[in-house]
N, C-alpha and C positions, 0 to 999 in steps of 0.2 A: 835944922839939922841936914847933912848928907842921907840922901835918902835914894838907893840901887832900885830898879821896879823891873822887876825881870820876867818877860815872857820867853818862856822856855819849851819849841811843840819837840815831839818824836817824832810826828811823819811829815810829809813833802806838804809844804803850802795847799790849804784848799780854799775853805771858809773864813778861817779864823779870822777873829779882827777885835784891832788894835784901839777900839777908839774912847772904850773905859778907861785906859792905860795913861792914854796920852790927856783924856779930860784930867784922872785924878793927878797927875804929873804937873798941868796945867796949876790948878788949884792950890796945890803946895810950895807951886814956883812964886804964886799970888803972896802966899803966907810967910813968906821969908824962908825957903828950903831951898838945898839944894839939890837940884833931882837931875840924875838921866835914866832913863828908860831903854834897857837892850833887848835889841832885837835875835834872838840864838836859835839855831836849829839843828835840831840832835837826830835828824835821819839819818841811814847808812853809817852811822861812828861803827868802829870797833870795840870801843870800850869808852866810858864817860869820862876817864881820867881827859884821853887825848881827846873828848870829844867837847871840853870844856876850857880846852887850853887858852882860847883867845879870850874867851868872858871874861874865866879865872886872871889873866893877864888885867884885862881892862879894870876888872874888881880893885885888884892889888895896887892899881895907880890910884882908884877914886877917894879909896877906901871909903865906904859907905859905913854909916852910924846903923842905918838900916836895911832888911834885904824883904822887900814887895814882891813875892813871888806870885804870879800869876795864876800857876797852879804846881801841887808840888807831888812828884809823882814815886821819891821815897827818899829813907832819910839820907842816902847816900847822896841825892843833889844838896841837903843843905850842908854838909857835912862839907863838899869838897868848894861850895864857897862862903861861907861863912871866912867872913876877914878877921884878926885880933880887932879892930875897930865898932866890931857889929856887936850892938851892946841888944839886938831885936830883931827876930823874924818874926811875917807873918804872912798872910794866902788871903791877897784880894777876892779872888773868885771862887772859891773852896772850903765853905762852913767847916765841914769836917777837919781839914789839915790840922788844925790846934790839936788834935791826938796824936799827931806823927811825929817822932821823937827831932826835935832838933827845931819844931816851930812849938814860936811862944804865944800867939792869936790867930785866931780867922775873921775877917769883915765881913759881913750881910753883903750878900749877892746885888748888885745894883743898887746899891745904896750911897750916894756921893759924900752926906756930909758924915760920918765915919770914918774917911780913911783921915784927910784933915787934923779934927778931932785926935786920932790916935797917933799920930807924929806928935802934937801938941805936947799931949800928955807925956808922950816918951823924952819930951826936951825938956819939960819942966818935974818930973816927977820922977822918969826912970818908967821899970817892967811895971811896980804899982800905981801907977798912974793908969793904966789901962781897964784896970776892975770897973772903971766906971762911964766906960765910953759905950753910950747905946747903940745896940745891935751885935760890940764886938762879941766876941770869943773866948774868955779867958780865965785860964784855971777850971776849966771846965765850965763855967757857967754867963750866963750871955742875956744882960741885963737889957730890957725891951726897944727896940730902935723908936716906937714911937708914933711911924707911920708907915706906909708903904710905899715901897719905893714906886716911882711910875717915872714916866718919858718928859713929863713937867717938870719935877723935877732934879732930875738929870741937865737938862738941854738949858737953860739958863742962866744968863750970868755966865759963859762957861769958857776954855782956852785950851783948844785942840791943841796941846804940846808937841806936835810933832816934831817940832825944831829940838825937841830932847832926846828924841831917840836916834842910838847908837846898834848898827846892825855888827853884831859879833862873828855870826855865822849862818850866811845865807843858806834858804832850802837847795839842796840838789837838785830837785825837781821845780825847778822856780815855775809859779804862776805869774799870768800878767798880772800888773800893777793894778791891785784893787782894794778899795777900800768901802766901806759903809756908812748911811745916815739913819737915823731912827727915826722913826714916823709914827711905834708903840712898840713897847717891852709886851703885851699881852697877848690872847687869840680872845675873839669874841663869843667864840663857842665853849668856853670855857663855862657859863652863867647857864648853859644849855639843861632841863633839868634831864635826870636819868631816871626813867620809867622802864628802865628793858627787866626788872625784878633780878637781873645778873647777878646785884650785890645786896640782895635783900639779905637782913640776919649779919653779915661779914663790918664786927667791928673797927671802924676808922680813925684813927687822928683829930682831932682836933683843925690841926692843920694841913690834913687832905681829906677834900672833896670827891663824892661820887659824880657832881657835874661833870659834863665835856665830856671827852675822849678819856678813859680810863686806864690809858694806858701812857698817859702825856702828865706833864706836870709844871706846863705853860700856868705863869697864874694870870689871874681875870684881866681884861682888856682893860687900856687906861681909858678914858671917857673924856677922852676931846672931841673936840669937832674939825673936818676936815681943815677949815680955814687958819684953826692952830698948829695942827701937824705940818701942814707945809711951811708955818712958818717958822716951826725948828728944825726941818729938815733943810729951807732955804740957808739960814745959818751956820749948819751944819758944813752946808754942802763948799760954801762959799772958803768956808774954813779948809776944807779938805782940799778945795781946787788952790788956794794961797804955797799950800805944803806940796804938792803932787800935780802941777800944770800939766803934765803928761798921762793920766789918766787914763787905765785902758778899759776900767771894767767900776761901775759903781750898785752897790745892793742896797734894795731901801727894805730895810727891816721894820715891817709893817706886814702880818698877818690877812689884815682887810683895807689892805692898800687900793686894793682895784676899786674901792667906794670912791678913789680921786685919782684912778693912776689917770685920769686923760689931761686933769691940771695938773697931776706933775709931772707928766711931758713936757706941758705946758708950760710950767716953770722952767725946768732944764734949758731949755732951747731959749725960753727969756733970759737967762743967768748966758749967753754963750758957749753953753755944753752941747759939743758935736764931734761925732765918730767915735764913739765909745757905748761898752754894753750897756746895759741898765737892767740889773736884775730883780724880778718880783717872786716872791713864794703867796699863794693859801689855798684855802682848803677848796675841794675840787666844786663842792657846791655854789663857792663865787665864782668861779668861770662862767655856770650859767646867770645866775642874778646879776653881775657885771658886766653882760659878754658887749650891750652895745658901747658903752665906757671904754670898754679893753680895745675892740676895734677900730674905734676912735683915735685914740692912743697911737694904736698902731699905725694907721693910717697919719696920724698924725708927726710921727718919727720919721717917715718914710724918707731914705736917703740922706740924714742926718744923725737920725740916734741905730740901735738895733737893741729891740725888745726882747727880753729874754725869760721863760719863766721856769722854773728849779724847786726844789723840795717842796710839790704840790701833794698832800696827803692823799691815796689812794690807799691804801695799805692793808687790804683784802680785797676774793672777787668771789668770798662766799659770804652769804647773807647772815648765818649761823657767825660767823668771824666777827662782820661788821656789827653784829645787836649784840654782840659778849664787849664789845668795844665800846659802845654805847657812839657809835660815830655820826650815826645821823645823817647816813647817804646810802642811798641806794646803788646795787652793784648799776644796773640801768641806770643809773645818774651819774655816776662814775665814768661807765664806759662813751656814755653823751657827751660828758667835759674831756673828754680825752679825743672825740672827735673833731670838737669846735676847734680844740688848741691845732690839730691836726690840719684841719682845713684852714685854719690861719696861717699856718708854715705853712701849707702847699701853692696858696697866693701871694704870699707878700715875702720877698727873702730876705728882708730885715726884721725877721721875727724866730726865733726859733725856739725848742727845749731843751733843758739841759736833762742829761736821763740819771738825774737825781732823785725821783718821786719817790715820797712813803711807802713803803711796803711792810710786814711784815706777816714771814710763810709757817711760822710756827711759833705755837703758844702750847702752854701745859694744857690746855684744852680741844687742841686742833683734832682731829677724826679725819678718819680714810677719805671722807666724802668732802670734806672743806678741801682735803689735798688734790683729787679729784678735779673741782668748779677749778679751783686755782691755774692746776695745770694748763685745763681746757682756756680759759681766758689768755694764760702766759701767753699761750704757742697763737691764738688765733688773733691776738692784736700784736704780734711782734714787740712782746712787752719790752725788751731789751732795750728800745729808742726809749723808754719811758723810764727805767730802772734797771742797769744793770746786774747779772746776777742777782732778780729777785728772788729766784729761787733759793735760794743760799742766805736768806734773812731772819732771824728768831725777833721774837717780843726779849725785850729786856728789861727786866724787872730792879727796880730801887724803890727804895722806902718813900721816896716823894710819888711813887702810882699808884694810885688805888690798886689795881690788879695784881699789884704784890703783898698786899694783904689779904685779898683774894685767896692767894694760891698759897700764903702763910696759915691762913685760918684752915685750910683744907691739908693739909701736910704736905705740900709741894711747894717747899723751900727747902732746900739741905743748908743751914746757914753753916756748916764745917767745911763745906766740900767747895774751891772754885771751879769744880771740871763743869767745860764746858761754856763757864763764864766767856767775854768779850772781855777787850786788852783797854775796855776804861781807865781802870786802875793802875794799868801803864802809863797811860798819858795824864793822871790827875783828876781823873773825874770819879765821879762814886763809884764804888766795883760793884758788877752786876750781881745779882742772886742765882745761884745756882739754881735751878727746878727741874720737877720733871714731868712727865706727861703722865694725865689721865690713863688715856687709853694705848695700853703696852703696845701696838699695832702701830701706830703712831710716834711710841718711841724707837721700834725697828725699822721703822721706813726711816726718819730722822739721822739715824747712823749711816745708813748707806748716801743719804742723800748731802748729807751734810759735810761729810768728809771727802764730796769731790770736789777735784782740783779747781774745777771751772764754772759756770754757771750752765752753761753747753751741755758737761757732762755731769751735772747735777739733774740737769732736766732729763737725761735717758737714765738715771737713775731710781728716777721718779719716777718715768712709766713703766719701767722695770718692777720695778715694788711696790705697785697698783695692782697689778695684773692682778691676784688672787683674790682681787674686792672688787673687781669691776664689774662683774657678770651683779651680783648684788645692788651695786651704786647704781648702775643703770637702772636697775626694777625700780628701787626707790625713784628715780629723777624720774620718770613713765607716769608716776600714780600721785605725784606730790606738785603742789605750785608755790615757787620759791618768791614769789613775790607776795602772798600771802602773809601776814604776823602771823599769827597765831600757828602758821605751819613751819613758819624760820622760828618760832621759841620751840617747839617739839622736839624740832630737830636736835636743835642746840643744844637743849636739857637732854636726849638722848631717848626720846618717845618718838621711836620709827611707829610702832602700829598707833600711835596718834594722830601721827603726818599724815598718814596712809588713809 
């Protein structure tokens, strides 16, 4: 069959990866199908029709029988690109897409085998053949996939078919030539128990866990050893370099990669990689745990590679919010981790931090005390060097994270409203739920801060909005120990008298 894989983005290129799209393309080609992968950017277009013109022409020429969208952001997108030759439309990385008009089926995220099985079923039996494909959603039903997706299932006997990729509209703000390699799909902290009590008596669906960070939907960490992860990464790297010999940036996808960071740098040098930037992400406590390995890696890379830390999860400088998140990191530990990174950057010119660190300023349970503490640390640490406009961030609640159900069962979710929700749905991601604040004071502050035109303006707005509460907050802070766990719980649950 003729299959078109469509990766269509509505924002300028950032950290998007195309690895899985070309992996699936390689599988389909090996199974005898004719495949093309179209890379198309819709940022800064005046209209959808005009923005899709080049892609539409390419599809007219190819006449695909199946359209596999990376993500579908509207029925109009499907209608604009569906050809007379098209018998089926599916979504690769958006499991809810089957409900969108014009989309016939959606595939399970990060699972490799259903892609080929779906196209073979279409070739043999038409749309009716999709009903029995494991993990695939068709006509509202989803047969069990039968296994948990993992990195070792993805990257065994694989072909990253970058030669099948056609760019039909580049990003108007092009980024450096950047590709990814995968060492793991999950987060090791996902297995950490939640003993906070914050989610006690909250009924969670069987596929949602209170373990790990309660705002996150990352899966469990794939249980593989560093030797095996490095073997997977090496083969991916070799295929990427054949396709892109002028690569400028390489991102290692593995939240626990610092446990083998020095060995990874050695692998890169052994493979002849030079003069590019290597990106790592991690929990902030892993900066402490693997400091020696990381500093050794930076020394090893000196003059040959430039190392970059990005997407490091700080999340908040209020211990009460960290408790609600089950973050497992103290404010003190987070600051010490930042200081370690800053020290390395000051000493080593071939290391830097990308200002993309994770932060969540506002949540349904945020209090003026939380905001006061965050304001103080953001200013004291010059936090823009770690996360730009952190003051304007907010908790995104989806049905895939535990805090959504906490807010839902407390009556804080407005399921009929999209006011204040982020633009996720516009880009083909799950739509954020609109939530309300428990504390009306925080709502009033939020309205003043979140509508600010910039992070700097937001800081000024927050300072002014906190003035009426400043004396009370400072009085509380003089009488409590924010490093005492019992005190944190009492403050987080509104027991100010007990905390004092």
